[in-house]
N, C-alpha and C positions, 0 to 999 in steps of 0.2 A: 619595681623600683629601679630608677636609673634609666628608664626607657623614655627618652624625651619625645620620640615619635608619637607616643600615646597622647600627647598634648593636642595633636591634630584634631581628634574627635571633639575635644573640649571647645576648640575655636569654632568648629562647624556648628556645634550646639549653640554657642553664643550668638552666631550669626542668625541661625534659624529662629531663635527665641529672643532676638535683640530687644523687643519691646518689654520683656520681663527683666532685662539686665540693667544694673545701675550704670551711671557714667563711669565709675572706676572700673567696673567689670569689663565694659566695652574697651576702655583704654588698655587694660591688661590683655584683652583679646587681640588688640592691634600688635602689641609687642610679641605675644606668643605666635600670632599668625605670621609675622615677618620671620620669626626664628625658625618655624617649621616649614616655611615656604608654602603657606596656605594657598590653594589654587584660586579661591575666590576673594583674594585680598583686595582687589579694586572695589568689589561690591561691599566689603566690610568697611572700607574707607568711606564710601558714599553714605553708608548707614550712619556712621559716627558723625560725619560732617553734616548730614541732614538734621540729626538731632541737635547739633550745635547751632545750626542756623535757626531752627525752629524755636529753641529755648534761649536763643541769644547768649549762648554759653561760649565765651572766648577760649577757656582752657581746652574744651573739646575740639574746637576748630584748630587750635594750635597743635594738638595731639595728632589730628588727622593730617594736617599739612606737613608737619615734620616727618611723619612716617611715610607719607607719599613721596616726599623729596628723597628720603633715605632709600626708598625702593626704586627710584628712577622715574617716577611718573611726572616729574616736572617738565620733561621734554615732550610727553605724549598726551598729557591730561591738563590742558590749560586752565580748567575750572579750579584747580587747586589753589591758584594764585588769588582767586576771589575769596577763598576761605581765609587766607592770611589777611587780605584787605578788610574783611568783615571783623576778624578778631582784633585788628588794629583799631577799628572804630569802636568796638565794644570795650576795649581796655581803658581802665581809669588810671589815676595816678599811681595805684599800687599794682598795676599790671593786669594780665600776665605779660603784656608787651608794654615796655616803658620807653619813653623817648627822652634822650638827654642831648645836651649840646656837647660839642667835642671836648670842651674844657673839662666837663664832668666825666666824660669817658676816659680821657687821659689820666685824670686824677684817680679814678677808680682802678684803672689798669696798674698805675704805679703802686697804689695801696695793695692791690691783690698780688703784685709781683713780690713786694716786700714780705707779705704774709706767706706766699708760696716758698720763697727762699728760706724763711725761718723754719717752716715745717719740713722742707726738704733737708735742711741741715740737721734737724733732729733725727730724721730717718737714717741718713747715711752714716751718722755717728753712733747709731744704735740706741738712741734715747727715746725713740717712738716706734712702736710696732707698725709694720706695713698696713695691716688691716685697719688700724686706727687712723693713719695718716692719709690714706688714699681718698677718703671722703673730702677733707678740706682742700686737697689738691685737685679735686674733680677727676680722679683717676680710678682705676680698678686694680685689685690685687693681681688679676690675670694679666693685665697689660703691663703693670709695674714689674712683674717677674718674667713671664714668658715673652711678652712683647719686647721688653728691653734686652733680654738675652738674645733674641733673634735680631733685633736692630743693631746691637753692638757687633754681632757676628758678621754683618754685611759690610762693616767699615774696615778698611785696610789700615787705617791710621789709629794708633793708640790714643792720640790726642783728642780724637773725636768720640771716643767711647766714654760712656758714663760708668762710674764705679758703682756696682750693685751691692748693697749691704745684705747679702744672703748668709754669710758666715762670719763668725767672730774670730779674731786673731788670737784670742786667749785660750783656745782649745788646744789640747796637747795630744791629739790623735787617740782619743779614748777608744777602748775596745768594747764592742757591744756584747752584752750578755746573751745567753741563748734566746733566739727570736721566737717567743711564744705568742705574745699578744701585744701588738703595737698600735698606737694611734697616729695617723698621718695628717698633719696640717696641710692646708691648701698649698702653702709654699713648697713643701716637700713633694707633693703630688706633681706640681708644675715643673719643678727642677728635674725630677726623675723622668717625667714624660718628655721633656725637652731633649734629654740625652738618650731617649729611646730605651730606658732601662726600667720603667715602672713595672712592666709585666713580669720581668725576672725578679724584681724586688718583692712584689706582692706574693709571688709563688713560694717564697722562702719562709713566710710567716705562717704560724699555725692559725692565727686569726688577725684580721685587720679591722680596727675600729675607725670609722670615719665620723668626725664630729657632726652632730645635727646641724643642718643649714648649709653644709658644704655644696651639695649639688644645686640648691637654689641660688647660692651665691655665684656659682659658675654660670648658671643660666642668666642671671642678672648681668654679670660681667660681659657675657657674649653679646647681649642686646646692646650694651653700651659700646663695646669695642667695634661692633659691626657698623656703627653709624658713619655713613659717608654718603655722598651723592654719586651714584653710579654714572650719571651724566658727566660729572666733572672728571671722574677717572677715565671714562671713555674718551673724553676730549683730550685729556693729558696724553693718553696712549696714541691718539691720532697726531698730536703735536710732535711727539717723539718720532713717530713714523715719518712725518713730513721732514723733520730735521735729518733723519737718517737717509732719506732719499733725495735730499738737497732741494726739495720743493720749497722748503723753508731753510734759511741759513742763519747761523749765529753771527752777529755783526762783529767783525774784527776792526777795532777802532784804529783809525789812522790819524784822526784829528786830535789835537791837544785839548784835554778837558778844561773848560772854563770853570775855575773854582767858584767864582761868584754866581754863575748860572746854576752850578750844582747845588749851592747853598739855597737857591731859590726854589728849584723844582726837583731836586734829587739827582743822584748820579745817573740813574737809568735814562730818564728823559733827557737830561743834559747831554749825555753821550750820543743819543739818537739825533738830537737837534744839531749838534756840532758836526756829526758825520754827514747828515743830509745837507748841511750848508756847504761842506767841503766838496761833495761830489755831485751836487745838484739833484738831490733826491727829495722825497716828501715823507714827513712823519705823520702817520695816522694816529691821532689822539683827539678825543672829544673834549670839548670845554665843559665846565670851567676847570682850569688847572690852578690849584691853590698853592700858595707859598708854603714851603716847609716851615713848620713851627708856628703857623698862624691859626691853628685850630680850625682850619677850613673857613676862616672869616675873611681872608684876604686873597685876591686873585693875583697870580703872578703876571708880570708884564712881559708878554711874548711878542710885542710889536715888532721887534727886530727880526723875528722869525715868521712874520705873517705869511710870507710866500713859501715857507717850508713846512707849514702845518695844514692838516686837512682832517675834518671830522668823519666819523663813520657814515653819517647820512649824506655828506657831500660826496664821499667815495661812491656810494650807491647811486646818487644822481648821475655821476659820470658813467657808470656801467650801464645804467638805463639808457642814457643819451647815445651811448655807443652801440646800442642794440644787443648788449650782452645778456641782460636779464629780462625775462618776461614779466608781465604784470603780476602773475601769481607768485613768481619767484621773488619779486620785489616786496610784495606784501608779507610773504613769509619771513624774509630776511629782516625787514624793518620791525616786525612784531617781535622777533627774537632779540633785537637790540633793546627793547623796552623803552619806557617813556623817559628814562634818565639821560639818554643820549641827546645832548643839545647840539646846536649848530654854531659855528664861528661867525662873528659879524663880517669878517673877511678872512679869506684863507687862500692857500696856493691851489692852483688848478692841476689836477692829475693829468698825467700823460703816460702812454705806454712806453715811451722812450726813457723813462726815469725809474730808479729803484724806489721801493717802498720800505719804510722803517716802521714797524708796529710796536706801540707800547704794550705793556702786559695786558691791559684790559682789552685793547683793540684786537690783539692776537687771539685772546680767549673768545671774544664775540664773533670774530670772523671765522674761527675754527668751528664754533658751535653752529654757525650758519652754513658751513660747508663750502666756504669761498677760498680757502687757502690755495688749493690746487689750481683754481681758475686764475687767481691773481698771479701765481708763480708762472703760469703759462703766458700771461699777457704782458706783465711788467718785466723790467730789466733786473730781476732779483727781488725777493721779499726777505727782509732781514728782521731779526728780533734781538733784544739784548740777551746776554748769556744767562741772566737770572730767569728768563722765561723757561729755558731748558732745565735749569736747576729746580724750579718749582714743579715742573711736570714730572721730572724724575722722582722728586720727593713724594709727590702724591701717589704715583704708581707704586713706589716702594712701600709706602704706608699701606696701601690696599693689599699688596702681596703679603706683607707681614700679618695683617689682620686675618687673611685666609689661612696662613700657617698657624696662627694662634688658635683659630677655630678648630683646626685639625688636631692640635695638641689636646684641647679640651674634649673633643670628641673621643680621642684615644683614651683619656682618663675615664670618661663616662662608660665607654665600652668595657674597659678592664674592670671597673668597679661593678658594672651591671653583671658581668660574668661571675665575679666573686660573690655577689649577692645571691645569685641563683645557686651557686655551689655551697653556700653557707660559710665560705671563708671570710667574706666581708659583711660587716654589720654596722649599724649606726649607734653612736654613743647616746647617753642620756641628754635630754633637753631641759633647759632652764625654764620651768613653767611660769616663772615670774616675769619673763621677758615680755615687754610690750610690743605692739605691732608697729611702732614708729619705724619709718624707713631707715633712719640712721642706725637704729639698734638692730634691725634686720640684717644690715650689711655687716654687722659685727657678730652675728649669731654663732658662727662656727668657732671662732677664736674664743668667744666668751664661754661656750659650752666646753671646749677643750680644757681651758684653764680651770674652770670650776669643777668639772667632773669628767675625766677621760674614761669613765667606765671601768672595765676590768683590765685595761691596758697596763703593762708593766714597763713600757718604753714609749717615749714621745719623740717623734721625728719631726723637726721643724727647721726650715731654712730661712729664718728671719734673724738677723744679727741681734736685734733688740731682745729676742727671747733666748736664742741659743748661746748668748754670752753667759747665761746662768747654767749651772750644772743640773738643776732639777726644778720641777714645779711641785707645789704641795696642794692637793685638791681639797675640796670642802670636807672630806672625811679624815683629813690629816695624813693621807698617804703621800709618800715622796716618790715621784715618778722621774727617773733620769731623762735628761734631754740629749738627743743625738742629732746629727745632721746627715744629709745624703752622702757627704764625703766619707764619713765613718762607716756608713752602710756599705758603700762601694768597696772599701778596704775589707770589711767583713765578708762580703760576697766572694772576694778573691781568695781569702783564707779558706773559705768553705768550698772552694772549687766551682762555684756557680759562674763566676766571671774569670776570664783570663786576665793576666797582668796587662796584656795589650789592650783589652777592652776597657779596663780601668783607666789606662793612660789616655786612650782616645776620649773618654768622658771628661777627664780632668783638663785635657787640652781644650776641649770644646767649651768648658766652663770658663777657662781663662780667656780664651778668645772672645767670649761673650761678655767679659767685663765683671765676672763675679770676683769679689775681693777675697783675699786670704785663702786661695786654693793652694794646697800643699804641693810639694815636689817629692819624688822619691829617687834614691840614688841610681836605681836601674834605668829610669827614664833619662836622668841627666847624663849618665855614662854613655847610653846608646846615642843620645843626641850629639854628644861631644865627638864620638868616634865615627858617626855617620858621614859618608863622603870622604873628603880628604882634609882633615883638620890642619894640615901643614899649608894648605892653600886658602881655605875659607871656612868660616863657621857654617854648619848645616842650617837649613831653614828652621828646623826644630829648635836649635840652640838660640838662633836669633829671636824666635818667638818667646822663648823663656826669658831672655835678656830684656825684651820689650815689656813683658808682663811685670817683672820686678821693678823696672823703672815706672811703669804705669801705677803700681800700688804706691810707690814713693811720691810720685807727682800729685796724686789725688789727696795726699796729706790726711788720710782717714785713719791711719794707724794710731792707736792710743797708747802712749808710753806712760808708765811701764806695763800697764795691764796686758797689752798685746805684743810685748816683746817676744813672747813664746813663738809666734809665727816666724819672726825674724831669726830667732835662734835655730829653729828647725830648718829653715832655708839654708843657713850657714852650715849646719852639721851635715845636711844631705849633700850639699855641694862638695864639702871636703871628703865625705865618704865616697862620693862619685869619683873623685880623683884617685882614690885607692882602687876602685873598681877598674878605672881606666888602665892603671899600671898592671893590673892582673890580666886584663882582656886584650890589650893592644897587641898587634902582631909584632911590632918593633918598639924599641925604646924611644926612637925618634918620634913615632906616632903618639906614644904615650905622653911624651914631653909636650908636644904641640897641643894635644887634646886637653891636657892638664892645665896648660897656660890659658886656654880659652875658658875652661871652667873657673879658673882662679879669677878671671875678669868678671865673673858673675857675682862674686862675693860683695855684698853691700858695703859701702863706705858709711859707717855708722854716724859719722859727723853730719851726714845729710839726712838722717832719719829722725830728727827731733833732738833738741838740746836736753830735754828732761832726763832721758836715760843716762846720758854722759854726766850731766851735772849732779845727779843723785848717786852716781856710781852704781847703777843698777846692774842687772844680770848681763846687759849688753853694753856696759860702760866701756870707754875706749881702752882702759888698761886690760880689762878682762877680754875684750875683743882681741887685742894683740896677744895676750897670753894664750887664748884659745888657738890662734894660728900657730904660735910658737910651739905649744904642746903637741898639736896635731901633726905638724910637718917636721918637727925636729926628731921625733921618736921613730925608731925603726919599726916597720910594719912586717908582719909575717906574710910577705908576698909569696905567691905560688911559685914564682921563678926567682930564686935567691940571687941569680946573676944580675937581676935588674936593680938590686939595692944600690950599687955605686952610681948608676945613672939617675936613679930616683933622688939620692942625696945631693948629687950635683945640681939637679933641677931645683930641688927645694932650697938649696943655698942661694942659687942665682935668682930665683923668682920670688922667694918669700923672705928668707932670713936676712940676706944682705940688704935688701931695700929697707927693712924695718930698722936695722942698725944704722944705715946711712941717713935716712930721712928723719928719724926721731930717736937719737941715742938715749935720751932720758926715758922715753917710753919703753925702749928696749931693756934698759936697766931695771925699770919697774916691773916689766913683764917677767924677766928672768928671776928677779927676787920673788915675785908672786908665785911663779912656778916652783921655785926652790922651797918656798914656805909650804906649799901644798905637798911637795914630795917629802919634806922633813916630817910634816904632820902625819902623812900616810905611814912613813917608816916608824914613827914613834907609836902610832896606834897598833901597827902590826907587831912591834916589839913587845908592847904591853900585853897583847893577846897571847903571844908565845910564852911570855913569863907566867901568865896566869895559868896556861895549860900545864906548864912544867910544875908549878906549885901544886896543881890539882893532882898530878901523877904522884907526887911525893906523899 
């Protein structure tokens, strides 16, 4: 169990006995063969395609074609394009390949975007579980969790990160009970594996129950996540290499962009045309060029630039006439262009004395044909729009993230397989009533977990829609408490399995990766405030913490008042960290500087949603000010009593005086609120003492 390499023999058997296999079994063999890197994959593709051609079965031909493209055979096995062509001929009005005009496509895309936005909004707000939402969004749980965590981590800008709904803000840092038997949802497995702590976590449980269907879903997710064209990735890497070595250059625009032209053909082509016109260059772009917004029904009028445009085939004509390309090379290059590349009725004549400007498609075609280096050596520079480099970088980054996601899933499989062998890991009960429909198979593990978690007494789940609840009730009426990876990490620190530093690194990684509502602790905050020289600048760690708090606020995903608890905990930990700073700083001046920087992290609650303030909730403005007043005006038992005067001077200057000056009414309300609490506490204590005295009498 858990040994995916054992699937290799099943694929080999399907190939050997392919005549005895159904169409569905052969398609499954294609997916499994690609996953286990089956050595005779090309032969298996031919077998499936041959059956499709013989039976005139379009779905089989499409399955063989798409898998061949995914594996990179599109550059070396030209026959696969005939499979697609035959599938197109065999397809009727209902598919599998359907043809639409551009207006229908645009309308469908708009409708799909509206639907995707609606479902995405449900997920990020915690109204729909990830396992349920990924199907309509054409995503996978693995990609939505591990893929997005990794993708966010690569971005240095908080504005470009997406907020991931893994944790709910209403949790209060619950303490885990003794870890005897736990059930781990896929989301928790992915989060713990992404921060490299799954092995340590599993080792602490007496027994781990994995919901039935989990490994199959991981396998399904990987086959989906791995889909790409290796030839496109290879081409993108070569494009980046050409740009890095200056064989290819990003165009630096010197000409003023014509807004009318840009509205006709788009900013990219308009920029290339204007630049070529200004320096006497030539734009390589094949016709027809359609007007933007015309649904590919109207051709743009480029008569003004007739001498500045040249098609791919015209460029090859020039290279042949100059004796640069042999007949075999010409045939190979023209074949790689495909039949779609047309010729201009009239165009500019290439010359080695002029620079070339390549549009996105031309750059891709010439790169695939291996001509970029040749053109760079012969012409006075070869230039592309900056979007070409952006697209290449994005494709390579996506491929690298897919590889890292595959490694994370492999780590999960290895850890679970070892646990299965030792008896520590087992599978939970299965819902025998579940049908074999694909949509339901994708929900197998979460359905099984919620219906019957087996003998588990703890459920670990990193999905906001689920862990916003305190517990689940299974079909037997048992109440199983829900916890998250965040609470597990804290428990492992308490048990001495993790160091505080390891926990901090994991929390920092999750914040950097865009996970919402990750907590802070006072030790981490105090360390970040004192690191370096706070009198000169904030440390990188403190800057990251500030960025994360703003990130959560800007995403507007916190639900007031239900998730005020996260905000309250942030405030309390920041204020407690200020106390830590005054205890730990080497001088009072350093303590004051570090405390001021920490004070700057405290959220302005007027920016965190009007609901809390309007309803006078736990984080209402009056209570917020009272919280500050209470915390900073009372004397603390500092380790060094000589620091008290410096501390009170700092608190008066940085906290109390600004409140009195900026909002006298709020100050008065806060003082009165604090006095009421103090009087109430005194009266309660007095009554308790009187009661004890009466009891003694």
